[in-house]
C-alpha positions, 0 to 999 in steps of 0.5 A: 550493512551501513553502521549508525551515525552517532548522534542521529535520533529517531528515524522512522520509516513507513513501509509503505504497502501498497493498496493500504492508504500509502499514498493518502499517508504520503500526501494528507497526513504526514506532512502535518505531523508535527514535531518531525521532519517528513521528507516528501517522496518526490525527494525519497532518492535522497533522504539519506543525504538530507538525514546526514545534513541534520544530524540529531534531527528527527525525520520520518521516510515514506516509501511504497514498497508494493509487492517488493517489500522485503526489498524496501525493509532490507534497504532501510534497514541496511540504512539505520537499523536501528530505526522505528518501522510504520505498517499499515495493513489491510484485510487480505480480501478487501486489499486484493479487491483493491488491488483487482481493481486497479489492475482492471483499471489499468487494462488487466483483462483476468478473472480475479482468480487468474489475476491472483494465481499471476500474482505473489500478492498472497504468496506463491500459492494463495489457495493455501492460506498462511501467515502472509501479514505476520512474515512481513512484521516477523521480517521487520522484527528481525531486521530491525530488532524491534516491533513495528507499529501495526495500524489498519486501514479499516481503522483508518476509515472507521476509527480515524481518531485512534489510528492518528493518537498511535500514529502519533504516540510511536511518533511522539509528535502531534497534528492539528486535524483540522488542517488535515484533508481527509478527502480521498485521493483517487478517483473511484469508477464504477463497476459498470466502468470497470466491467466495461474496461475490462471487456474492451481490455481483452481486445486491445491490450495484454492481460499482463504486460512484459517488461521491456530492458528500455526504462525509458520506453516502459514508462512510455508505454505505461503512460500511453497505456494509462492515457488509453484506459481512462478514456475507455474508462471515460466512455464506459461511463456514458454507456448504458447499464442494460448493456453489461451484463449481470455477473459482479466484476469480483464473484463475492464467493472469492472473496469470502474464500479469501477471508477464510483462508487467511482470517488466522493471520489477519486475526494474528496481526489484530492481537499483535497490534494490540499487544504492541502498540503505544496505548493513547 
């Protein structure tokens, strides 16, 4: 483990949970915080070098973790174990629904239940429920020795002012709300487009693409697949709705089951934030 460098102060790590406003924060919010240097994600690969060049400075580093949150926590803690961590959570059912829409948008064709069976987002067996997000918080506490700032995607949508005040208080920064662009980052695809994309994807793409040892080949294949997906989605937008079936893309009953299974975990995280987040 790398030793802390004397004179270094206030290094904040945003461990970006995928589909929990990470891209929005990285592009719209973090660059507007005053009193701290935000290291843009396209410069992440040299964040250590940037920090070393300004001992005593204040820095905010952000990196989306996708399904590798533990890896990202260990990476940050190995560099600066006294750093402070920001974690944004999203209610389990809404979080899974967003992941599934992205999966379908990118050519996936599994129904939601099979998608969950193939995923580790909610652990190895999602039907058991359990402290999914609480484990993330505990892992951060163990490796950093302090409580993270736990924020919520829903609050960013419904109480943006409160969300921003807590972020500013934790990082000891200020911001000009008028300079923050609050428009969504990504396009939103209709239910009809996604259902048609899933139907076509069954015949065009593998539902769970395998990785090739050649990274360059993987990047090229992924890019070609995405271009194909956007073409399919564009065509799907022109197809009359009567050509789609009446079954919902995401079964409501399954989302309700996820909500029930993980409601205790969600309430625990909410209580944790209320007890430990800074007062504003």
